[in-house]
C-alpha positions, 0 to 999 in steps of 0.5 A: 704151929704147935706139933702135937704128938700121941705117944701111944697111938704111935707105940700102938702102930709101931708095936712092943716087941720082946725078948729081941736077940742080938749082941750088936745094934745091928743085929738087934736092928736086923732082927726088929726089922723082920718082925716090924711092919712098915707103910707101903712103900717102905721096906725092912732093909731101908729101915735097917740101913737107916738105923744102921747109918745113924748108929755109926755116926754116934751111939743112940744110947740115952743112958739108964739102959735106954736108946732111941735109934732112928733114922738121920732124916725123915723116913715116913711119907705119910704123917698118919704112918708115923711110929715107934717100935718099943724093942725090949732086948732078950739080953742087954747090950753095950752101946756106949752109953754115957752112963755106961748102962747096958741098953735093955729097951729101945724106941725106935722112931720112925718119922715123917718130918724133923718137928715131929721128931724133935718133939717126939724125942723131947717127950720121950726125954721127959718120960725117961727122967722119971723114975716111975717111969723107968720102973715100968720098962723095966717090967717089960710092960706092955700096951696097957702098962705103958700106956697108962703110965705115959698118960698118967705123967703127961696129965 
Protein backbone atom coordinates (compact mmCIF):
# COMPACT_ATOMS: atom_id res chain seq x y z
CA UNK A 1 0.00 0.00 0.00
CA UNK A 2 1.59 3.22 -1.14
CA UNK A 3 1.13 6.34 0.90
CA UNK A 4 0.54 9.24 -1.46
CA UNK A 5 1.20 12.68 -0.06
CA UNK A 6 0.18 15.92 -1.67
CA UNK A 7 2.72 18.45 -0.44
CA UNK A 8 0.96 21.54 -1.89
CA UNK A 9 -2.32 20.48 -0.31
CA UNK A 10 -0.62 19.89 3.06
CA UNK A 11 1.14 23.28 2.86
CA UNK A 12 -2.13 24.99 1.91
CA UNK A 13 -3.78 23.41 4.95
CA UNK A 14 -0.89 24.40 7.23
CA UNK A 15 -0.22 27.87 5.91
CA UNK A 16 2.77 30.02 5.14
CA UNK A 17 3.92 32.43 7.82
CA UNK A 18 6.45 35.21 7.22
CA UNK A 19 8.63 37.26 9.54
CA UNK A 20 7.98 35.02 12.52
CA UNK A 21 9.99 36.30 15.46
CA UNK A 22 12.08 34.35 17.92
CA UNK A 23 15.73 33.88 18.80
CA UNK A 24 15.37 30.22 19.80
CA UNK A 25 13.37 27.34 18.30
CA UNK A 26 11.11 27.44 21.37
CA UNK A 27 10.33 31.14 20.89
CA UNK A 28 9.60 30.57 17.21
CA UNK A 29 7.35 27.59 18.04
CA UNK A 30 5.47 29.67 20.64
CA UNK A 31 4.89 32.49 18.16
CA UNK A 32 3.90 30.33 15.21
CA UNK A 33 1.57 28.18 17.34
CA UNK A 34 -0.40 31.37 18.08
CA UNK A 35 -0.83 31.91 14.31
CA UNK A 36 -1.58 28.37 13.13
CA UNK A 37 -5.02 26.84 12.77
CA UNK A 38 -5.50 23.42 14.29
CA UNK A 39 -7.93 20.57 13.71
CA UNK A 40 -10.70 20.08 16.26
CA UNK A 41 -9.36 18.53 19.43
CA UNK A 42 -5.83 19.83 18.96
CA UNK A 43 -4.49 22.86 20.83
CA UNK A 44 -1.61 25.21 20.21
CA UNK A 45 -0.21 24.13 23.60
CA UNK A 46 -0.16 20.45 22.52
CA UNK A 47 1.66 21.29 19.31
CA UNK A 48 4.10 23.64 21.06
CA UNK A 49 4.94 21.01 23.69
CA UNK A 50 5.35 18.28 21.03
CA UNK A 51 7.67 20.44 18.91
CA UNK A 52 9.78 21.48 21.92
CA UNK A 53 10.04 17.90 23.20
CA UNK A 54 11.31 16.70 19.81
CA UNK A 55 13.77 19.58 19.48
CA UNK A 56 15.25 18.72 22.91
CA UNK A 57 16.18 15.24 21.62
CA UNK A 58 18.10 16.45 18.56
CA UNK A 59 18.03 19.54 16.38
CA UNK A 60 15.62 19.33 13.44
CA UNK A 61 17.86 21.60 11.34
CA UNK A 62 18.78 19.75 8.15
CA UNK A 63 21.18 22.24 6.55
CA UNK A 64 21.00 24.98 3.92
CA UNK A 65 19.12 27.18 6.40
CA UNK A 66 16.18 24.74 6.64
CA UNK A 67 14.65 22.93 9.63
CA UNK A 68 11.92 20.27 9.83
CA UNK A 69 10.33 20.55 13.28
CA UNK A 70 7.84 17.79 14.06
CA UNK A 71 6.38 15.79 16.92
CA UNK A 72 8.07 12.54 17.95
CA UNK A 73 4.78 10.66 17.61
CA UNK A 74 1.85 11.20 15.24
CA UNK A 75 -0.20 14.12 16.50
CA UNK A 76 -3.05 14.49 13.99
CA UNK A 77 -6.07 12.19 14.34
CA UNK A 78 -7.62 12.58 10.86
CA UNK A 79 -5.59 11.92 7.70
CA UNK A 80 -7.35 14.87 6.01
CA UNK A 81 -6.08 17.24 8.71
CA UNK A 82 -2.38 16.57 8.17
CA UNK A 83 -0.47 19.72 7.42
CA UNK A 84 2.87 21.38 6.79
CA UNK A 85 3.39 24.91 8.04
CA UNK A 86 6.06 26.86 6.18
CA UNK A 87 7.60 29.38 8.56
CA UNK A 88 9.95 32.08 7.29
CA UNK A 89 11.83 33.57 10.24
CA UNK A 90 12.25 37.30 10.67
CA UNK A 91 15.86 36.67 11.70
CA UNK A 92 17.78 33.42 11.12
CA UNK A 93 18.53 31.42 14.26
CA UNK A 94 21.22 28.94 15.25
CA UNK A 95 19.78 25.43 15.54
CA UNK A 96 23.09 23.51 15.44
CA UNK A 97 22.61 22.53 11.81
CA UNK A 98 25.02 19.94 10.35
CA UNK A 99 26.41 22.60 7.98
CA UNK A 100 26.41 25.23 10.77
CA UNK A 101 24.15 27.56 8.74
CA UNK A 102 21.52 29.52 10.62
CA UNK A 103 17.93 28.46 9.97
CA UNK A 104 15.73 30.92 8.07
CA UNK A 105 12.84 28.63 7.12
CA UNK A 106 11.04 25.82 8.93
CA UNK A 107 8.67 23.21 7.56
CA UNK A 108 6.62 22.15 10.59
CA UNK A 109 5.10 18.70 10.00
CA UNK A 110 1.88 17.60 11.68
CA UNK A 111 1.09 14.09 10.50
CA UNK A 112 -1.26 11.25 11.40
CA UNK A 113 1.00 8.21 11.11
CA UNK A 114 4.66 7.34 10.81
CA UNK A 115 4.35 6.07 7.20
CA UNK A 116 3.02 9.43 6.00
CA UNK A 117 5.56 11.23 8.14
CA UNK A 118 8.46 9.33 6.57
CA UNK A 119 7.06 9.82 3.05
CA UNK A 120 6.71 13.59 3.63
CA UNK A 121 10.24 13.79 5.06
CA UNK A 122 11.58 11.88 2.07
CA UNK A 123 9.81 14.13 -0.47
CA UNK A 124 10.87 17.30 1.32
CA UNK A 125 14.48 16.06 1.56
CA UNK A 126 14.49 15.52 -2.21
CA UNK A 127 13.19 19.06 -2.73
CA UNK A 128 15.73 20.53 -0.30
CA UNK A 129 18.55 18.90 -2.25
CA UNK A 130 17.49 20.84 -5.36
CA UNK A 131 19.26 24.19 -5.75
CA UNK A 132 16.32 25.73 -7.63
CA UNK A 133 13.92 24.83 -4.83
CA UNK A 134 16.28 26.37 -2.26
CA UNK A 135 16.54 29.54 -4.36
CA UNK A 136 12.74 29.82 -4.36
CA UNK A 137 12.73 29.39 -0.57
CA UNK A 138 15.32 32.15 -0.21
CA UNK A 139 12.88 34.55 -1.90
CA UNK A 140 10.35 33.73 0.87
CA UNK A 141 7.97 32.37 -1.74
CA UNK A 142 4.19 32.46 -1.31
CA UNK A 143 1.93 29.51 -2.14
CA UNK A 144 1.82 30.01 -5.95
CA UNK A 145 5.62 30.11 -6.35
CA UNK A 146 6.16 27.30 -3.90
CA UNK A 147 3.52 25.08 -5.50
CA UNK A 148 4.85 25.79 -9.01
CA UNK A 149 8.38 24.65 -8.13
CA UNK A 150 7.12 21.61 -6.19
CA UNK A 151 4.93 20.50 -9.11
CA UNK A 152 7.72 21.23 -11.61
CA UNK A 153 10.25 19.17 -9.67
CA UNK A 154 7.83 16.29 -8.95
CA UNK A 155 6.90 15.79 -12.61
